[in-house]
C-alpha positions as CSV (number, residue, x, y, z in Angstrom):
1,M,23.7,13.9,17.4
2,A,27.3,12.5,17.5
3,F,29.7,14.1,19.9
4,D,32.8,15.9,18.5
5,P,35.6,16.6,21.0
6,A,36.5,19.7,18.8
7,S,33.1,21.2,19.9
8,L,34.4,21.9,23.4
9,N,35.8,25.3,24.4
10,Y,39.6,24.7,25.0
11,D,41.9,27.4,26.3
12,A,44.6,29.0,24.2
13,A,46.9,26.0,24.8
14,G,44.3,23.6,23.6
15,L,43.4,22.3,27.1
16,I,40.2,21.9,29.1
17,P,40.0,21.1,32.8
18,A,38.6,17.8,33.8
19,I,37.4,17.0,37.3
20,A,37.4,13.4,38.3
21,Q,34.7,12.3,40.7
22,D,34.0,8.9,42.2
23,A,30.8,7.7,40.5
24,T,29.6,5.8,43.6
25,T,30.5,8.1,46.5
26,G,30.5,11.5,44.8
27,E,33.9,12.3,46.2
28,V,36.0,14.7,44.1
29,L,39.2,12.9,43.4
30,M,41.4,15.2,41.3
31,M,41.6,17.7,38.5
32,A,43.8,17.4,35.4
33,W,43.9,18.7,31.8
34,M,42.6,17.1,28.6
35,T,43.2,17.9,25.0
36,A,40.7,17.0,22.2
37,G,42.8,13.9,21.7
38,A,42.7,12.9,25.4
39,V,38.9,13.4,25.3
40,A,38.6,11.1,22.2
41,R,40.9,8.5,23.8
42,T,38.9,8.5,27.0
43,L,35.6,8.0,25.2
44,E,37.0,5.3,22.9
45,T,38.8,3.2,25.5
46,G,36.9,3.8,28.7
47,R,40.2,4.5,30.5
48,V,40.5,8.1,31.6
49,T,43.3,9.8,29.6
50,Y,44.7,13.2,30.5
51,W,47.3,15.5,29.0
52,S,50.5,15.9,31.0
53,R,51.7,19.5,30.6
54,S,55.1,18.7,32.1
55,R,55.8,15.7,29.8
56,Q,53.8,17.1,26.8
57,A,52.3,13.6,26.4
58,Y,49.1,11.6,27.0
59,W,48.8,10.2,30.5
60,V,46.4,7.2,31.0
61,K,45.5,7.4,34.6
62,G,47.0,4.3,36.4
63,E,49.1,3.2,33.4
64,T,52.2,2.9,35.6
65,S,50.8,3.0,39.1
66,G,47.9,0.6,38.6
67,H,45.5,3.2,40.1
68,V,43.2,3.1,37.1
69,Q,40.2,5.3,36.5
70,T,37.5,3.6,34.6
71,L,35.0,5.9,32.9
72,V,31.4,5.6,34.1
73,D,30.0,8.9,32.7
74,F,31.4,11.9,30.8
75,R,29.7,15.2,31.4
76,L,30.1,18.7,30.0
77,D,29.4,22.0,31.8
78,C,27.0,24.5,30.4
79,D,29.8,26.6,28.8
80,R,31.5,23.5,27.4
81,D,34.8,24.7,29.0
82,C,35.0,22.2,31.9
83,L,34.5,18.4,32.1
84,L,33.3,16.1,34.8
85,V,34.4,12.5,34.5
86,L,32.6,10.1,36.8
87,V,35.0,7.2,37.5
88,E,35.6,3.9,39.2
89,Q,38.9,4.6,41.0
90,A,41.2,1.8,41.8
91,G,43.4,2.8,44.7
92,P,44.5,6.4,45.4
93,A,43.8,9.1,42.8
94,C,46.6,11.4,44.0
95,H,50.3,11.0,43.3
96,T,50.9,11.5,47.1
97,N,49.1,8.1,47.6
98,R,45.9,9.7,49.0
99,R,42.4,8.9,47.9
100,S,41.9,12.5,46.7
101,C,44.2,15.3,45.7
102,F,42.0,17.6,47.8
103,Y,43.4,16.4,51.1
104,T,44.2,19.9,52.5
105,A,41.7,22.4,53.9
106,V,42.1,25.9,55.3
107,R,40.1,26.2,58.5
108,A,40.1,29.3,60.7
109,G,43.2,30.5,58.9
110,T,45.1,27.3,59.4
111,E,46.0,24.7,56.8
112,V,44.8,21.2,57.9
113,E,45.6,17.8,56.4
114,L,42.4,15.9,56.1
115,M,43.7,12.5,55.2
116,P,47.0,10.6,55.4
117,P,48.5,8.6,52.6
118,M,46.8,5.2,52.0
119,A,48.6,2.2,53.4
120,G,50.1,-0.2,50.9
């Protein structure tokens, strides 16, 4: 059965959350939004493409920074309303120059930084 991006359950704005995970380490790198068009582009090109809500435009991860996400596997959750993209990540995934966007934790009521920005 061929996959149709329109078969996913998008929100009222036509968006679906996509979680990027390192295909080798299992580390959760980031979360961003996709449209049906971004899903199609990702599957066609193998370069993970998101939808920028602020710019109202497609955003190919790494297009300007060089921190490319190459698609390894594309997964759907059971309700078809969230995506998991397993990727090969070149460099940091976060715009703060950290490996992961999830670099802050709350521990014993205190916010703690788990990782500094990457050198370079």
